[in-house]
Every structure is written in structure tokens, then in C-alpha cells.
C-alpha positions as CSV (number, residue, x, y, z in Angstrom):
1,M,0.0,0.0,0.0
2,S,1.3,3.4,-0.9
3,W,1.9,6.1,1.7
4,L,-1.0,8.1,0.2
5,L,-3.5,5.3,0.8
6,E,-2.1,4.6,4.3
7,F,-2.5,8.3,5.1
8,A,-6.1,8.3,3.7
9,A,-7.0,5.4,5.9
10,A,-5.6,7.2,8.9
11,A,-7.4,10.4,8.0
12,A,-10.7,8.6,7.7
13,K,-10.4,7.6,11.4
14,T,-10.0,11.2,12.5
15,D,-12.7,12.9,10.4
16,T,-14.9,14.6,13.0
17,L,-16.9,16.2,10.1
18,A,-18.2,12.9,8.7
19,N,-21.7,13.2,10.3
20,K,-22.3,16.7,9.1
21,P,-25.0,17.1,6.3
22,D,-22.6,19.5,4.5
23,H,-19.6,17.1,4.9
24,K,-18.1,17.6,1.4
25,E,-18.5,21.4,1.5
26,L,-16.8,21.6,4.8
27,L,-13.9,19.4,3.5
28,A,-13.6,21.6,0.4
29,A,-13.7,24.8,2.4
30,G,-11.1,23.4,4.8
31,M,-8.8,22.5,2.0
32,L,-9.1,26.0,0.5
33,G,-8.4,27.5,3.9
34,E,-5.2,25.4,4.4
35,V,-3.9,26.3,0.9
36,G,-4.5,29.9,1.9
37,G,-2.5,29.3,5.0
38,A,0.4,27.9,2.8
39,L,0.2,31.0,0.6
40,S,0.3,33.2,3.7
41,E,3.5,31.4,4.9
42,F,5.1,31.9,1.5
43,K,4.2,35.6,1.5
44,K,5.9,36.0,5.0
45,H,8.9,34.1,3.7
46,K,9.3,36.4,0.7
47,R,8.7,39.5,2.8
48,E,10.9,38.7,5.8
49,G,13.4,36.3,4.4
50,S,15.8,34.9,7.0
51,A,14.0,36.9,9.7
52,Y,11.2,34.3,9.4
53,P,13.0,31.0,10.3
54,L,9.8,29.1,10.8
55,Y,8.8,29.1,7.1
56,E,9.7,25.6,6.1
57,E,8.2,24.0,9.3
58,R,5.0,26.1,9.0
59,L,4.6,25.4,5.3
60,L,5.1,21.7,5.8
61,D,2.3,21.9,8.5
62,E,-0.1,23.7,6.1
63,I,0.6,21.3,3.3
64,G,0.0,18.4,5.6
65,D,-3.4,19.8,6.6
66,T,-4.1,20.4,2.9
67,L,-3.3,16.8,2.2
68,W,-5.7,15.7,5.0
69,Y,-8.6,17.5,3.5
70,F,-7.7,16.4,0.0
71,V,-7.6,12.7,0.7
72,R,-10.9,12.9,2.7
73,L,-12.6,14.8,-0.1
74,A,-11.3,12.4,-2.7
75,D,-12.4,9.4,-0.7
76,V,-15.9,10.8,0.0
77,D,-16.6,11.9,-3.5
78,T,-14.8,9.3,-5.6
79,P,-13.8,6.1,-3.8
80,G,-10.9,4.6,-5.6
81,L,-9.6,7.9,-7.0
82,L,-6.5,7.9,-4.7
83,Q,-5.4,4.5,-6.0
84,M,-5.2,5.9,-9.5
85,L,-3.1,9.0,-8.7
86,P,0.6,8.9,-9.8
87,L,3.2,9.4,-7.0
88,G,6.2,10.1,-9.2
89,T,7.7,13.4,-10.2
90,P,5.4,15.6,-12.3
91,S,6.5,17.0,-15.7
92,D,5.0,20.5,-15.2
93,E,7.8,22.8,-14.2
94,R,6.9,25.9,-12.1
95,N,8.5,28.1,-9.5
96,K,7.3,28.0,-5.9
97,S,4.9,30.9,-6.1
98,A,3.4,29.7,-9.4
99,S,2.9,26.2,-8.0
100,L,1.2,27.5,-4.8
101,L,-1.0,30.0,-6.7
102,A,-2.1,27.2,-9.1
103,L,-2.9,25.0,-6.1
104,G,-5.0,27.8,-4.6
105,A,-6.9,28.2,-7.8
106,A,-7.6,24.5,-8.1
107,A,-8.8,24.4,-4.5
108,G,-11.2,27.2,-5.2
109,R,-12.6,25.3,-8.2
110,A,-13.1,22.3,-6.0
111,L,-15.2,24.3,-3.5
112,E,-17.2,25.8,-6.4
113,A,-17.9,22.4,-7.8
114,V,-19.1,21.0,-4.5
115,Q,-21.4,24.0,-4.0
116,R,-22.9,23.4,-7.5
117,S,-23.1,19.6,-7.1
118,N,-20.8,19.3,-10.1
119,S,-19.3,15.9,-9.6
120,E,-17.3,15.9,-12.9
121,G,-16.0,19.4,-12.1
122,L,-14.9,18.2,-8.7
123,R,-13.1,15.2,-10.0
124,I,-11.2,17.3,-12.5
125,A,-10.3,19.8,-9.7
126,L,-9.1,17.0,-7.5
127,H,-6.8,15.7,-10.2
128,D,-5.5,19.3,-10.7
129,I,-4.9,19.7,-7.0
130,W,-2.9,16.5,-6.8
131,Q,-0.8,17.7,-9.8
132,H,-0.1,21.0,-8.2
133,L,0.7,19.4,-4.8
134,R,3.3,17.3,-6.6
135,N,4.6,20.5,-8.3
136,V,5.0,22.2,-4.9
137,A,7.0,19.2,-3.7
138,D,9.1,19.0,-6.9
139,V,10.2,22.6,-6.7
140,G,11.6,22.1,-3.3
141,C,8.9,23.4,-0.9
142,V,8.0,20.2,0.9
143,D,8.1,16.5,0.9
144,L,4.5,15.2,0.7
145,E,5.1,12.0,2.4
146,E,6.9,13.8,5.3
147,A,4.0,16.3,5.4
148,S,1.6,13.3,5.8
149,R,3.6,11.7,8.6
150,R,3.8,15.0,10.5
151,N,0.1,15.5,10.1
152,C,-0.7,12.1,11.5
153,K,1.6,12.9,14.5
154,K,-0.1,16.3,15.0
155,I,-3.6,14.8,14.9
156,A,-2.6,12.1,17.4
157,S,-1.2,14.8,19.7
158,R,-4.2,17.1,19.4
159,W,-7.1,14.8,18.8
160,P,-6.2,11.3,20.0
161,T,-8.5,8.3,19.8
162,A,-9.7,6.8,23.0
163,G,-6.9,4.2,22.8
164,E,-4.2,6.8,22.2
165,K,-5.3,9.2,25.0
166,K,-2.7,8.3,27.6
167,P,-1.1,11.1,29.7
168,H,2.6,11.5,29.6
169,A,4.3,10.0,32.7
170,L,5.2,12.4,35.5
171,F,8.7,13.7,34.9
172,D,10.1,13.1,38.4
173,E,9.1,9.5,38.9
174,A,12.7,8.4,39.3
175,C,13.7,11.2,41.7
176,P,14.2,11.0,45.4
177,E,11.0,11.6,47.3
178,E,12.0,15.0,48.5
179,E,12.6,16.1,44.9
180,K,9.2,15.0,43.6
181,L,6.3,17.3,43.3
182,P,4.0,16.1,46.1
183,R,1.4,13.7,44.7
184,L,-1.3,15.0,47.1
185,V,-1.2,18.7,48.0
186,T,-3.8,21.0,49.6
187,V,-3.3,24.8,49.4
188,D,-5.6,27.5,50.7
189,F,-6.3,30.6,48.5
190,I,-7.2,33.3,51.1
191,E,-8.4,36.6,50.0
192,R,-7.2,39.6,52.0
193,G,-6.8,43.3,51.4
194,T,-9.6,45.8,50.7
195,L,-12.5,45.8,48.4
196,E,-10.7,48.2,46.1
197,R,-7.4,46.2,46.2
198,P,-8.0,42.5,47.1
199,Q,-5.0,40.3,47.5
200,I,-4.5,36.5,47.5
201,L,-2.4,34.8,50.0
202,L,-1.4,31.1,49.6
203,R,-1.1,28.8,52.7
204,Y,0.3,25.3,52.6
205,E,0.5,23.2,55.7
206,K,-0.2,26.4,57.8
207,V,2.7,28.2,56.2
208,N,2.4,31.2,53.8
209,I,4.1,30.5,50.5
210,G,4.9,32.9,47.7
211,D,4.0,36.6,47.7
212,R,0.7,38.2,48.2
213,I,-0.7,38.9,44.8
214,T,-3.1,41.6,43.4
215,D,-4.5,41.6,39.9
216,N,-1.6,44.0,38.8
217,I,-3.9,45.8,36.3
218,A,-6.0,48.9,36.4
219,D,-9.2,47.0,35.5
220,P,-9.6,44.1,38.0
221,D,-9.8,40.7,36.2
222,G,-9.1,38.1,38.9
223,Y,-5.5,37.4,37.9
224,R,-4.6,37.4,41.6
225,Y,-5.8,33.8,41.5
226,H,-3.4,32.9,38.6
227,D,-1.4,30.4,40.7
228,I,-4.2,28.0,40.1
229,F,-2.9,27.7,36.6
230,H,0.5,26.5,37.8
231,F,-1.3,24.0,40.0
232,A,-3.3,22.8,36.9
233,Y,0.0,22.5,34.9
234,A,1.4,20.3,37.7
235,V,-1.7,18.1,37.8
236,Y,-2.4,17.7,34.1
237,L,1.1,18.0,32.7
238,G,3.3,16.9,35.6
239,W,5.2,20.1,35.0
240,S,5.4,23.3,36.9
241,P,8.8,24.9,37.7
242,V,6.8,27.6,39.6
243,L,5.2,25.1,42.0
244,R,8.5,23.3,42.4
245,S,10.0,26.5,43.6
246,L,7.1,27.3,45.9
247,L,7.2,23.8,47.5
248,R,11.0,23.5,47.4
249,S,10.9,20.4,45.3
250,K,13.7,21.2,42.9
251,R,15.7,18.3,41.6
252,K,19.0,19.3,43.2
253,S,20.5,15.8,42.9
254,D,20.3,16.1,39.1
255,R,22.4,19.2,38.0
256,F,21.0,19.2,34.5
257,A,17.3,19.1,35.7
258,D,18.0,21.6,38.5
259,E,19.6,24.2,36.1
260,N,17.7,23.6,32.9
261,Q,14.3,22.3,33.8
262,D,13.7,23.8,37.3
263,G,15.7,27.0,36.9
264,A,14.7,30.7,36.5
265,R,14.3,30.6,32.8
266,A,11.8,27.7,33.0
267,V,9.9,29.7,35.7
268,I,9.8,32.7,33.4
269,I,8.5,30.6,30.5
270,E,5.7,29.1,32.6
271,E,4.7,32.6,33.9
272,A,4.7,33.9,30.3
273,I,2.5,31.0,29.2
274,S,0.1,31.7,32.1
275,A,-0.2,35.4,31.3
276,S,-0.5,34.8,27.5
277,V,-3.3,32.2,27.9
278,F,-5.1,34.5,30.5
279,S,-5.1,37.4,28.0
280,R,-6.8,35.1,25.4
281,A,-9.2,33.7,28.0
282,K,-10.5,37.1,29.0
283,R,-11.9,37.5,25.5
284,V,-13.9,34.3,25.6
285,G,-15.4,34.4,29.1
286,Y,-12.5,32.6,30.8
287,F,-13.4,29.5,28.7
288,E,-16.7,29.0,30.4
289,N,-18.9,26.6,28.4
290,I,-16.0,26.1,26.0
291,Q,-14.6,22.6,25.3
292,Q,-11.7,23.5,23.0
293,V,-8.7,25.8,23.1
294,D,-7.7,27.7,20.0
295,Y,-5.1,25.5,18.2
296,D,-3.0,28.6,17.3
297,L,-2.6,29.3,21.0
298,L,-1.6,25.7,21.7
299,K,1.0,25.9,18.9
300,G,2.4,29.1,20.4
301,I,2.8,27.2,23.7
302,Q,4.7,24.5,21.9
303,E,7.1,27.2,20.5
304,F,7.6,28.5,24.1
305,T,8.5,25.2,25.5
306,K,10.9,23.8,22.9
307,G,14.0,22.4,24.6
308,Y,12.2,21.7,27.9
309,E,10.9,18.4,29.2
310,V,7.2,19.5,28.9
311,A,7.7,19.7,25.1
312,H,7.2,15.9,25.1
313,V,3.7,16.3,26.5
314,P,0.9,15.9,23.8
315,V,-1.1,18.9,22.8
316,W,-4.4,17.5,24.2
317,Q,-2.9,17.5,27.7
318,W,-2.2,21.3,27.4
319,E,-5.7,21.8,26.4
320,E,-7.0,19.8,29.4
321,A,-4.6,21.7,31.7
322,I,-5.9,25.0,30.4
323,L,-9.6,24.2,30.5
324,E,-9.4,22.6,34.0
325,G,-7.2,25.4,35.3
326,F,-9.8,27.9,34.2
327,R,-12.7,25.8,35.6
328,A,-10.9,26.0,39.0
329,F,-10.1,29.7,38.4
330,R,-13.8,30.5,37.9
331,Q,-14.7,28.7,41.1
332,L,-12.1,30.5,43.2
333,R,-13.2,33.8,41.8
334,E,-16.8,33.1,42.6
335,L,-16.0,31.9,46.1
336,K,-13.5,34.7,46.7
337,G,-10.9,32.1,47.7
338,G,-11.0,28.4,48.5
339,R,-9.2,25.2,49.4
340,V,-7.5,23.5,46.4
341,T,-6.5,19.9,46.4
342,L,-4.0,18.6,43.8
343,H,-4.1,14.8,43.1
344,L,-1.2,14.3,40.7
345,N,-1.5,10.6,40.3
346,A,-5.3,10.8,39.7
347,R,-4.9,13.9,37.6
348,Q,-7.5,15.8,39.5
349,L,-7.8,19.4,40.7
350,I,-10.5,20.0,43.3
351,V,-11.7,23.4,44.6
352,E,-13.8,23.6,47.9
353,Q,-15.1,26.5,49.9
354,L,-12.9,27.5,52.9
355,R,-14.5,26.6,56.2
């Protein structure tokens, strides 16, 4: 079986649009959108040159997504079409921009054909799209097989099947007990200060930890409770340099981990992620009644964490950590404080009212 047919079989298992009445139209529109993304990446590359080092990686990602929509649309419209498509080098010689523009035009024709229920026009457009995808590969932009492999890996990380959805192991399992994040932790979030300037104080085992925190912004937004996000990262990712510092659980016996995974830079990165996600969350009601996190935000987090142990955690765990962290945040904000229990082994974060 060719890599294209293997990819098509994998794509069919992850098609969440399959039960939609406008399935083909959604696939065609999605393909056109991904081709537009590829053109946008090419534009950035031409405009910024070496100042845009992510070009090849981002383009490969966009072409992988385009391939996903292409094989799904081809399978749904014309079963057996993919088996007839040539995999060799095309004879049509173009430069990068011409190949990408031709690909975009063909994707537009495919969407128009779907909207007009023009089956013959769609089949012609699909053949053209495949030709232009091969041209894109031939002029040196991407390797289509590699793009398909990366797409499968991305989908498994972002939208795993039930059998694939296994959280990454905790990073400090092999460490001495005193260097592990405690597997069961209870911390009180106590609100103090005045109505105009409320503060949050954290207490762990009857001892104050960290600094008293205000919202640090003119328009109050509850960010004083933001340590709950670090707790969520610890529970759902097994990672939080901030919490390690607060609980004095740094891995001192491992110089590499102590300096590179638990050090100041890792703490700054975690705080930056927390602040960045919070800014996005404010625009969507702090993720209330929302079951998904914007994939662009999750990709940004992946960029932040490259080179750190948490980069090995699949994307779906980040989504869970963010959504569960904001669930707890909303509870704390409503209760004006609370008792938070972290169960790292059970991957649970529980908020209760202080008594």
C-alpha cells in the first residue's frame, strides 16, 4: 500500500466532520483554507526572508493539513480515485509561487464544484490539486510523504482516539521523594486586602508560600488567582517549575534538571504562558462553556516550551490543563478564595469552599 493510501486510511479515522450534512462542502472549504495558509506562509517568507526562520516548518504543516482535506474529499466523492493518482515526479515545471497559486486556484474550483453539485468538475479539480501538490513538492517546498507523517503525528497529539489518549508520565518519577512534586497537595487561597485592592495569600501546611498577589492591572480581572494555573499544569502536565520553587521540590541531585528544567528561565516561561493564555481567556469568558482551546494558542505554547521536558507532552494535555485550570479559576473567583487539592496521580484538581 502506498503512503498516500495509508494516510487516507488514517485520515478517515479522525474525520470529525463525517456526520455533518454538508460534509463535502466543509472538506472543500477546509482544504481551500489550508492552501490559503500555505500562501500566507510563502508571503511571509518572501517579505521577511531569513528573519522568518519558521517558514519551512509552517509550510510543511499547512501542506500536511491540505493533504488531509484532499484525501478525505477524494475518498468521500470518488472512492478509488486515490489509487489511480501517480506518485512520481510531475512533468509540469513551475517556481514556488506559481505552484502555490495554481494549487489555490484549483482548491477554489473544487469548492465551487461542491457547491454546485458538479461531480465531474470536482473530479477534475481533485486531479489538478494533486498535480499542483506534486509540483509544490518538486520545486523544493515540501516532501509530501513527510508532510503526511507530520500531520498524523499532529492529529494524534491534538485529537487522539480513546486508545491513544494516555497522559505522559510524571517527569520526576525516578527522583528521590524530597525532589518530587508532592502527589497530594492541599493549598488554601485566602483573599485579604480591601474591596478596592484585594490580595490573594497562599497557605500550605499552615505556612504562607509565595508573595501576596493583586491583579496587577487597572481593570480588575481576577489574575490574583493565577497560581491556580500553575497547579493545573502540575496536575495535568506533571510540570510546573513555579510550583517546584514554591514547594522547594527542585531536583537538586540532578544538576541538569536543576539548572535547565527547574531554573529561573523555565519559571519565566511558565509565567509567560500563564499570562498569555489568560489574555486570550479574557476574550472568551475565561473558557466557560467552551470545550476546546484555539489551536494557534496551543501551537504558540509549543514554541515557548521547545527544549524543555514539557515539550514531550501531547497537545491534548495542554488543552486539558488550560480548561481545567480555568474551571478552577472561575470557582475560586466566585467563592473569593477556596481550598485547592491537587491529586497528581489521579490527575484531579478540586476546589472547595474554605470553612
